[in-house]
C-alpha beads as a LAMMPS data file, in Angstrom:
LAMMPS data file: protein, C-alpha beads

95 atoms
94 bonds

1 atom types
1 bond types

-500.0 500.0 xlo xhi
-500.0 500.0 ylo yhi
-500.0 500.0 zlo zhi

Masses

1 110.0

Atoms # bond

1 1 1 212.718 414.111 -177.581
2 1 1 214.991 412.981 -180.406
3 1 1 215.698 414.973 -183.534
4 1 1 213.827 412.411 -185.634
5 1 1 210.754 412.789 -183.412
6 1 1 210.968 416.550 -183.903
7 1 1 211.482 416.333 -187.670
8 1 1 208.861 413.661 -188.426
9 1 1 205.828 416.023 -188.170
10 1 1 207.553 418.423 -190.579
11 1 1 208.175 415.601 -193.075
12 1 1 204.539 414.524 -192.784
13 1 1 203.357 418.113 -193.284
14 1 1 205.533 418.452 -196.392
15 1 1 204.077 415.237 -197.821
16 1 1 200.511 416.292 -197.044
17 1 1 201.013 419.562 -198.890
18 1 1 203.190 418.233 -201.718
19 1 1 206.088 420.467 -200.731
20 1 1 209.834 420.166 -200.314
21 1 1 211.863 421.488 -197.418
22 1 1 215.204 421.210 -195.651
23 1 1 216.738 421.131 -192.212
24 1 1 219.222 423.955 -191.816
25 1 1 221.792 424.782 -189.171
26 1 1 221.806 421.341 -187.578
27 1 1 224.672 420.515 -185.239
28 1 1 225.950 417.889 -182.836
29 1 1 228.325 418.145 -179.904
30 1 1 231.846 416.764 -179.968
31 1 1 231.304 414.185 -177.231
32 1 1 229.634 410.819 -177.592
33 1 1 230.280 408.973 -174.361
34 1 1 227.214 407.111 -173.152
35 1 1 226.625 407.682 -169.466
36 1 1 228.872 410.734 -169.160
37 1 1 227.220 413.624 -167.352
38 1 1 225.646 416.025 -169.808
39 1 1 226.300 413.715 -172.767
40 1 1 223.390 412.709 -174.934
41 1 1 225.238 410.568 -177.479
42 1 1 225.461 413.404 -179.983
43 1 1 227.249 411.529 -182.729
44 1 1 224.767 408.649 -182.674
45 1 1 221.912 411.169 -182.791
46 1 1 223.544 412.949 -185.738
47 1 1 223.865 409.660 -187.629
48 1 1 220.231 408.724 -186.978
49 1 1 219.021 412.171 -188.012
50 1 1 220.994 412.190 -191.259
51 1 1 219.735 408.718 -192.172
52 1 1 216.130 409.736 -191.488
53 1 1 216.467 412.893 -193.582
54 1 1 218.066 411.015 -196.464
55 1 1 215.357 408.330 -196.371
56 1 1 212.781 411.108 -196.650
57 1 1 214.599 413.165 -199.333
58 1 1 215.001 416.021 -196.887
59 1 1 218.292 417.940 -197.257
60 1 1 220.106 418.617 -193.983
61 1 1 222.729 421.339 -193.584
62 1 1 225.281 421.032 -190.796
63 1 1 226.206 424.166 -188.831
64 1 1 229.995 424.143 -188.771
65 1 1 230.733 427.825 -187.879
66 1 1 234.109 427.974 -189.576
67 1 1 236.809 429.621 -187.489
68 1 1 234.532 432.315 -186.077
69 1 1 233.916 430.658 -182.711
70 1 1 237.219 428.817 -182.369
71 1 1 238.138 425.132 -182.263
72 1 1 236.615 424.493 -178.853
73 1 1 233.066 425.445 -179.917
74 1 1 231.232 422.156 -179.204
75 1 1 229.327 422.032 -182.511
76 1 1 232.191 423.221 -184.696
77 1 1 234.137 421.166 -187.199
78 1 1 237.523 422.831 -186.816
79 1 1 240.662 420.944 -185.823
80 1 1 241.245 421.236 -182.059
81 1 1 244.863 420.856 -180.906
82 1 1 245.667 418.651 -183.898
83 1 1 242.583 416.469 -183.504
84 1 1 239.896 416.315 -186.178
85 1 1 236.410 417.088 -184.874
86 1 1 234.670 413.762 -184.121
87 1 1 231.560 414.828 -186.026
88 1 1 233.531 414.136 -189.209
89 1 1 233.322 410.399 -188.408
90 1 1 229.637 410.659 -189.254
91 1 1 229.546 413.522 -191.751
92 1 1 232.208 412.212 -194.143
93 1 1 230.008 409.214 -194.970
94 1 1 227.447 411.543 -196.545
95 1 1 229.628 413.887 -198.592

Bonds

1 1 1 2
2 1 2 3
3 1 3 4
4 1 4 5
5 1 5 6
6 1 6 7
7 1 7 8
8 1 8 9
9 1 9 10
10 1 10 11
11 1 11 12
12 1 12 13
13 1 13 14
14 1 14 15
15 1 15 16
16 1 16 17
17 1 17 18
18 1 18 19
19 1 19 20
20 1 20 21
21 1 21 22
22 1 22 23
23 1 23 24
24 1 24 25
25 1 25 26
26 1 26 27
27 1 27 28
28 1 28 29
29 1 29 30
30 1 30 31
31 1 31 32
32 1 32 33
33 1 33 34
34 1 34 35
35 1 35 36
36 1 36 37
37 1 37 38
38 1 38 39
39 1 39 40
40 1 40 41
41 1 41 42
42 1 42 43
43 1 43 44
44 1 44 45
45 1 45 46
46 1 46 47
47 1 47 48
48 1 48 49
49 1 49 50
50 1 50 51
51 1 51 52
52 1 52 53
53 1 53 54
54 1 54 55
55 1 55 56
56 1 56 57
57 1 57 58
58 1 58 59
59 1 59 60
60 1 60 61
61 1 61 62
62 1 62 63
63 1 63 64
64 1 64 65
65 1 65 66
66 1 66 67
67 1 67 68
68 1 68 69
69 1 69 70
70 1 70 71
71 1 71 72
72 1 72 73
73 1 73 74
74 1 74 75
75 1 75 76
76 1 76 77
77 1 77 78
78 1 78 79
79 1 79 80
80 1 80 81
81 1 81 82
82 1 82 83
83 1 83 84
84 1 84 85
85 1 85 86
86 1 86 87
87 1 87 88
88 1 88 89
89 1 89 90
90 1 90 91
91 1 91 92
92 1 92 93
93 1 93 94
94 1 94 95
């Protein structure tokens, strides 16, 4: 089930009740290689989710962890061995 499929009922509930909400602590893995074992195209899913949330005026907060869990934490945004986290390719478009 995609993130949008999971979020859609929440958006509909908010509309029904005239309320606002947000999506907090959202994250996406560093890999985005279609067909790779264990890879679910995280960056494409992140992009789709952000677009859906924006279209529905639903703030989304990315879980970046800071330095607490180290640069190899798969959802983190820290530089890893001189390489910028690939999630920034998507996130920087929405800053």
